[in-house]
N, C-alpha and C positions, 0 to 999 in steps of 0.2 A: 755333455754328450747326449745326443738324441737317443731315446729308447726306441729300438726298432719295432717294438710292439705298438708304438703310438702312431698308427697309420692315419692318414687323412682319408675322410670319406668324400663322397661326391659333393656334399654341401660345402665342405672346406675348400674343395677345388673350385667350385663355382664362385665362392667368396673371394678367393685369391685371384681368379680370372677377372672378376669385376673390379678389383682393386688395381690390377695391372692396366686395365683399360682407362681407369680414371682414379688415380691414387689420392686425389684431394677430395673425393666425395665423402659426405658425412655418413655415419652409421645408419641414419634414417634413410638416406638416399640408397645406400647399399641394400638395406632391408627391402625397400620398395622395389628396386630393380630385380631382386632375387625372389620376391614373394615370401619373405621371411619376416618374423617379428624383429623389431629393433633390439629387444633384449637378447634374442637368439644370436644376432650378429655380434653384439657386444661380448656375450659369453664365448662364442666361437673364437673371436679375435683374441680374447684374454687367454683362452686355452692354447691357441697356437703360439702365442708369445711365451707363456709359461713353459711349454714343452720345448722351446728353443727352435721351433720350426720357422716362425717369423723372427728374423734377427735384426731388422731395422726398418725404419720408416723414412729414411732420408731421400731427398730428390736424386734422380739419376741425371748426372750432368753430361752435356756434350763436351768432350775434351777441348774442342776448338774454342769454346766460350770461356775457358779457364786460362790461367797463366801457366799451366802445365800441359800444353797441347801435344808435346812430343811423347810418343809411346814406344816402348821397346820391351823385348823379352830377353832375359839373360838366363842361360843355363849355367849352373855352378857345379863344379866337381869339388867335393870337400874331403878333408882328411878324415880317416876313421876316428870315431869318438868325438868329432867336433860338431856334430849335428846341432845339439842344443845351443851351444855357444854361438854358432853362425846364425841360427834362426833368431836368437835374442838380439844379436847385433843388427840384423836386417830389420827387425821390428823397431829399432830405434831410428831408422831412416824413414821419414814420412813419405818420401817419394817411392818407396817400395810398397806397391798397392796389394800385391798378393805373393805368397810363397807356397809352392806346391812341391811335395816330395814326389819324385818321378822315377820311372824305370828307364832303362836304355842308357844313352850317353848322358852322363851327368847325374847329379843327385838331387838338385833343387832347380825348379823353374820359377823365376821371379818376373812379375810384371811391374814395370817401372814407368813413372811419369816424370817428365822433365820440362823445363822452361824453353830449352833450346838444345841444339845438337852439342854445343859447348858444355852446357849444364849436364847433359846426358853423359858426356865423356868424363866430367868430374865425378858424377855419381858412380859410374862404372869403376873408376879408379878407387873410389872410397870402398865400394863393394869388394873388389879384388884385394884390397888391403886388409880385409877382415881376417884375423887370425883363424886359420883352418880352411880358408878358401885356397884351393890349389890351382884352379883353372876356371876361366869363364869363356862363354861364347854368346855373343849378343846379336839380335836381329832387330832392326828398326821397323816399327809398324808404320807403313806409308799411308794406309787408309783402313777404315773399318767398315766394309760394306754390309756386314751383318753382325749384330750383337744381341744376344739373347741372355736371359737369366733362367734359373730353375723355375722361378715363378711363372714364366711364360710357358714352360713345359707343363707344369701342374695345372695352370688355369685355362688350358685349351678347351 
């Protein structure tokens, strides 16, 4: 859990912004572009990782370039007391990319990735078969004209 007192400063934000513009650049290149010492960049990155602010370094893939190009969002209503059990079961399904606890209609919002509409149907049937899931409502994502991350917000 992130300590709320571990705020990022302007240098951290500039560093994250530079990384979002060119994630494969070396620490030396980052340092040069930001006017910082390479050691400062290394220490800052290590600190951001240690604090849990930077959680990953993986590439951001275009879904159309993968074999799981079909995207959907599924809202789940779950039985009282079943939250942990349902989340654990969802975590066992690699096609469940995200699970959010939500307000309003439903209890959990899941982002799913599937190979095809038929695969999505099978996946949703698996999800609704989880003990504790009462109801689901799904929307197919037809296109994603805008996709941002929190790093885009921070690094502006």
